C-alpha positions, 0 to 999 in steps of 0.5 A, spaced: 681 673 866 678 679 862 685 682 861 687 675 859 682 675 853 684 682 851 691 681 851 691 674 847 687 677 842 692 683 842 698 678 841 694 674 836 693 681 833 700 683 833 702 676 830 698 677 824 700 683 823 707 682 823 706 676 818 702 680 814 707 685 813 712 680 811 708 676 806 707 684 802 714 683 801 714 677 798 713 676 790 709 670 787 714 666 785 718 667 793 711 665 796 712 658 793 719 657 793 723 652 797 730 653 800 730 645 799 727 639 799 725 638 806 723 645 808 716 649 807 715 654 803 711 660 806 705 658 801 706 651 805 706 655 812 700 659 810 696 653 808 698 649 814 696 655 819 689 656 815 687 648 816 690 649 823 686 655 825 679 652 821 680 646 825 681 649 832 677 655 832 670 651 828 666 650 834 671 651 839 668 650 845 663 644 843 667 639 839 675 636 839 680 642 835 682 637 830 676 635 826 675 629 822 675 632 816 682 636 817 687 633 812 693 635 816 698 632 811 695 635 805 697 642 808 704 640 807 703 639 800 702 645 794 696 642 790 695 644 783 689 649 786 693 652 791 694 659 788 697 664 792 690 668 792 687 661 795 691 660 800 691 667 803 684 667 802 683 661 807 689 664 812 684 670 812 678 666 813 681 663 819 684 669 823 677 672 822 674 665 825 679 666 831 678 673 832 670 672 832 671 666 836 676 670 842 671 676 841 665 671 843 669 668 850 667 670 857 671 670 863 667 664 865 669 660 859 677 660 860 676 654 866 672 650 861 675 644 858 675 643 851 679 637 847 685 637 842 686 630 838 682 627 845 687 631 849 683 635 855 685 643 855 683 648 858 680 654 854 686 658 857 691 653 855 688 652 848 688 659 847 696 659 849 697 653 845 695 656 839 698 663 840 705 659 841 704 655 835 702 661 831 708 665 833 713 659 831 710 659 824 710 666 823 717 666 825 719 662 819 714 666 815 718 672 817 725 669 816 723 666 809 720 673 807 726 676 809 731 671 806 727 672 799 727 680 799 734 681 801 736 688 801 729 690 799 727 688 806 723 693 810 724 691 817 718 689 822 722 691 828 727 696 831 732 698 826 739 696 826 743 700 830 737 704 832 736 700 839 737 706 844 734 711 840 727 706 840 728 705 848 729 712 849 722 714 845 719 708 848 721 710 856 719 718 854 712 715 851 711 711 858 714 716 862 719 711 865 
C-alpha cells in the first residue's frame, strides 16, 4: 500500500506538471477566453480545481470533503477580483495542500473511511476519485491551451511522427 501512495503522488505530480506546461503557453487574454457561452475558460477550470482542492484536502481525514464554506457554483463564474495571478495562487495553494496531505498519510490510513458530500469512501477511493477528477480537468486545460496557442504550441507528449523513435528510446532505457 505504501507503493500506492507513492504512485498516487507521482501521478498527481505528472498531472500538475502537464497543466503547468500548458498554462505557461497561454496568454493572459486566452486564460480568460471562452470558446462559447456554455464553455469554461481555463481561468474557470483553474478556479474550480483550486476550490475543489481546498475543500477536499483540508482536514482530509476528519471532515466531509465538501466544506460548508465552499461555494462551488461561484467557481464557475469569473469575478471582478479574479485575476490570473490570484487564480494561479489559489491553484498552487491547492496543490501544496494536496501534496502535504498525501505526504502525511500512512499505509494504515488507506482503508479508513471519509465522507464526500455525506457519501462514504475509503481514503484510497477518495484519492482515486480526485486523481480522476483532476485528470479530466487538466485534459480540458491542455485542449484549450493547445487551441489558443495554435502553431506556437510546444507539445507536452510524444511529437507527431516520432512515436517509433520514442518507443525505441524507452525500451532501450528500460532494457526491454
